[in-house]
N, C-alpha and C positions, 0 to 999 in steps of 0.2 A: 617690422614684424621681428625681426633679430630681437631687438634688446625684449619686447616681450617675452619670446620664447626662453630668453636667460633668468628673465623676473621670475616666470612660471617655473620655470627647474630649481629656483632657488628657494622659490615658496615652499615646492613639493618636498624638495631635504630637510627643511629648515626644522619640522618636527621632528623628524626621524634624530638629527643631531641634537636636539634640545632632550627627546625622550632617552638619548645614550649621555647624558650629563646629570640627569636625575641621581639623587641618591636612595640607596635602598630604603626602606622606608626602619623605623626603630621596632622591634620588638618588646609591647609591652607587657609581656610577660616577665621581663628580664629587671633584675634590681637593679636600680641607680642609683649612684653616689654623686652629689651633687659635686660643683667644683669648689663650694666652698668648705664642705664636710671634708674632701679629698686633701685638699689644700691644710688644714688643720690637722688631718691625722699626718701629714707628710712632715709637717712642722715641729711634730712629736716624736720624729721619727719612729713610729711605730711599724710593725713588721708589716709593711707594707707593699707588694710589688703591681707596678703600673707597667703593662703590658699596652703598648699601642700597635694596633693592629693593621695599620693601613701598608702601602707599597714602602720598599724604601727611599725613593723618590719623594714620598709626600712624606715620609718621617723626618728626612732630611731640611726639608721645608721650613720645618717646624713642629717640636714636641716639649709635652711637660718635661721637664728637668729630673734626670735620673729614669727616665721611660726605657723602654725594653722593647724595640722592633720587632716584633712577630707577627707577617701577616698573615692575615687570618686563615689562610689556605694552608699554613704549614706550623698551627697553633699547636695539636693535641702531638705531632712529631717532637716539635721543638721543646715542649713542658716536660715530656718525657725523658727527652735528653739531659734537662737541667736540674731533673729529680727535684722538684719543688715541692716544699711538705703542702699535703692535702689541706694543714690549719692555716697556711699563709691568706692571708687578704691580697687577691686581687685584684684589682681595678684596671678592665681593658679600656681602650680609647680608639677614638676615631672621630673625625672632625666634626660628622652631624646625628653620627650613636645607631645609624642602621646594622653596620659590621660589627662595633664592638657589642652592640645590646646581643646579638645574635651568638656572641662568641664568648661570653659572659654564659647562657644558658648552656652553650657547650660544656664548657668548664664547671659547671654545676652538675651535668651530667657525669662528666670524668671523676669527679667525687670532690670538686672545691665548692662546699656549703655556702661561704663567704663570698665568691667571689661577685663582680658588678661591674658596672659599667659611667663611664661619664664621658661626656664630649667635649673634644677641644674647642666648638664653636663655645659651649660656656665657661670657659676656662680662659680663652681669650675675651668673655664680654666682663670677667671678672678683674682683668686689668693683670691676672698675673703672669709671672716671666716663663717665656717660654726661649725654648734652646733650639738653634739651628744644627747642622752637619751630620754628620752619620753614625750609629750606633756604636757602641763601645762596647767589645766583649764583659758581660759580668763573670765570676765565678759561681757556681752553683752554690758554694758556698754564704755568701751574701744575699741569695737570693732566697735563702731560710732551707734553704736542702739538706 
């Protein structure tokens, strides 16, 4: 009977755990940039800033080369500090698009009309290079400010 109680407890807690691990849904009103488009733009050294809106731990585990890590909850404050020009093309990134699509919309509200999002998942599927490790500080000048 004790084993049944343990299994029953596990089965009852599993759905809660599974729910906690779900990703935020993509906001379909956000403009999306494909991994191929982003790779092409970065290859041309276009005036583009890639902002990874995941946590520092997620960022350190793997990110697009040259990306800046600004967790989504700090985005508006950090952008103001960095003085990134409003005409700078910004592509936000997260693993599946939930956080980055909302961040792109928030950036558009702040006046960054060319803001869009791309998923790290699509970047990886294309086989593009991923860097690991912590974010390196970037001067505002190199970010278009």
